[in-house]
N, C-alpha and C positions, 0 to 999 in steps of 0.2 A: 470746199474747206480751203481757205487761204493758207498758202505755205509760210512758213516763218522766214522772214527776209535774210536773216543771218544764215540760216540753212541753205537757202537758195543760193546766196552769194558764195557760200562755201563749195557747193556742188558744181556751180557754173564757173567760177573764177579760181578758187584756190586749188580744187582737185585736180584739174588738167595739168597744172604746174607740177604738183607733187607727184602725180602719176608718171609724168616725164623724167622724173629723178628716182623711180623705182618705189616710190611709197604706195602703200595700199591703205584703203579705208578700214580701220580697225573697229571703231565705233562711229556713231553720227558725227562727233566732233573730234575724233583722234585718228591721225594718220601714222603708219608705223612701217619700218622695214628693218631686217636683220642683216647685218654685215659682219662677218667674222666673229660671231657670238656677240655683238655689239647691238643692242636695240636702240634704234634712232626713231624719236617721237616728234610729232608736230600736232599741238592741240589748240583747238579753237576755245577760248576760255571767256565765258559770259560773265558779266557783271554780277556780283552778288548783292548789289544794292536794289535790284529790282527794276533798274532801268535798262534800256536797250543799247548798252555799250558792250563792246567786246574787245578781246586782244588775241595775240597768237604767242603761245610758248612753245620751246623746242628743247630737246635734250638727247643725250646719249648716255646709255648705262649698259654695264656688262651683265649678261645673263648667268655667268658662272659665280656671281655671288647671290645666294639664294634670295629670291624676290617673292614677298607676299603681298606688295603693293607696288604702285608705279610712281616713284619719285622722279620729279622733273629736274634732276641735276646730276651731273653739271650740265649747264645749259643756259638758258636765258629767255627774255621776253622782247619781242619785236619793239622797237621804239622809233619815234621821229623826233628829232631835235625841234623843240619850239622856241621861237625868238622871245627875248624879254618882253613881258606884257605890262609891266608897271614902270613908273619912273624911276623908282629905286633899283628895280631889276636892271634897267637900262644904265643907269649911273655905274653900278658895280659889275656890269656885264655877266648877270646871273642867267643862266640858260636852263631851260626844263626839258624833261623828256616826256612825250607823249605816248603812253602805252595803251590808253583805252581809246576806241574809235567808235563813232556813233553808227547805229544800225536799226534805227526805229522803223524805217520803210524800206522797200526794196531799192530805191534810188540811192539812200543813204547807205545801206549795207553795201551795196555794189561799188559805190565810190570809195568806201573805207577799205574794202577787200582789195581793190585795185591797188591803192597806195601800199597796203600791207605785202602784196605779192612782190612790189618793187623792192621793199625794204628787205623782204625774206632773202632776195637774191644776193644782197651785200652783207647781210648780217648772219643769217642761219647757214646758208650754203658753205660759207668758208669754215664755219664750226663743224658742220657734218663731215667736210672734207678731212679736216684734222683729227676727228675722233672716229673715223671709219675704220679703224683698226684697233687691236688691243694695244699696241705700243703707242699709237696716237692718243688713245683714251688716257692711258697711264700718264703720258707727258702733260695732258690737260689736267688730270687730277692732281698732280704734283704741283700745279700752279695755283690750284683752288685754295680758298680759305673759307672754311665753314664754321659755323658756331659749334656744330656737332663734330668734333674732331674724331670722336671714336667711329663714327660712321665713315668719315673720309679715309682714316687709316686703314679700315677694313676693306674699303673699296680699292685702295692702292695695293694692299697686301694681296688681294685676289689676282689683280692684274699681273702684279711681279711673279705670283706663282704660276699663272697661265704662261707667262713669258719665260719661265724656267729660271728666273732670277731668284733662287730660292733663299739664299742667305738674307737679301734685302727684304724679301717677303717675310721671313721670319721676324725681323726686327719691327716691321710695320704691324704685323698681326699681334706681336706681344705688347706693343704699345697700345693698339686698339683694345685689346683684352683688359689691360689695366685701366684704360679710361671707362670701359663699360663697368668694371667692378667699382670704380670711384663713383660712377653715375648712381648705381644701385638699384634703380627701378626694376620692376619684375621682368619686363621684357628684355632687359639687358642680359639676363641669364641665358636666353635663347641665343643671343649673339656670341656670348662668351663660349657657349657649348659648340657652336659652328666653327668658331676660331679655333678651339682646341682640337676639333676633328681635322682641320686643315693642318694644323701643325703636326699632328700625328701621322697625317698622310704624306707630309713632305719628308718626314723622319724615316718613313717605310717605303718611299719610293712609289707612293700610289697617289700623287697629287692629280694626275690628268683624270684618273678613274673618279675621285671624288668630285672634281670640278665638272665633269660630265654628267654625274649625278644631280649637281646643283643647277646645271642648265636645264635639265628635264624637270626639276622642281620648279624653276621659274617659269618655264614654258607653261605648265600645267596650272599654276596658280594664277598666272596673268591671262590665261586663255589664249595663248598664242598659236595653237595648233593649226587653225585654220589659215592664219597668216603665213606660217611656214610652208603649208601645203601649196598655197598660191604661188609663193616664191619659187618653190620646187618646179612648178608647172610653167613658170614665166619664160624660160628658155624656148619652150615649145610654142607658146603664144606670141611672144615678142622677143627676138633675138636681141634687141636693144637693152633688155633687162637682164641679159645673161650675167651671172655671178652675183646677183644681188643678195642672195641669202644662203642659209645653211639649215639643213634639217638634220 
């Protein structure tokens, strides 16, 4: 049985690089690690158009905001600047971004993955370095602009609460709750309930206790237990990975 070219290129080219930076294979196309309760993710994303193109997305997200799914933000998608290809683009200096790369055969997939690995080191690694702590992630979130402001304010509020910047956290959380209520969709009630729980925890001095419960929720719902166990064993297996994770 012939192996999939993109999977082969992922295993032979991308995985060694990611492993050297402390990432573990989480699924066939997702790699992850946990640093200071921040989950950092790299995903090989296949084209949904049925062709053999792919790209790489990356993100950092806190685990102390209850996670039921794996949103890839804040983060980005690796890109290569493409030169102007038409006369009018050349006249007006319009440049494009190539985010999809061909992978129909092993030669094509390997060539594309080699390019992406080079791009990864200049685009994703600096991002992971900046967001590899709660304070760094909080700074990144404060610079973000999302269409879903309620989610963004909830994320920032959780980070501020984790950092014990409680008055700032309360302001963000109350803003998030108001925006969820204005949104009015059924799932918003769940988020409002979570925010009220955190506001109560802040008032009663039980912030850390609740955030630890939310970490446990996220670890369970996202299936991260085996990843955290692997990171816990990493200092025994490879001292170079010491300090990568938290269990």
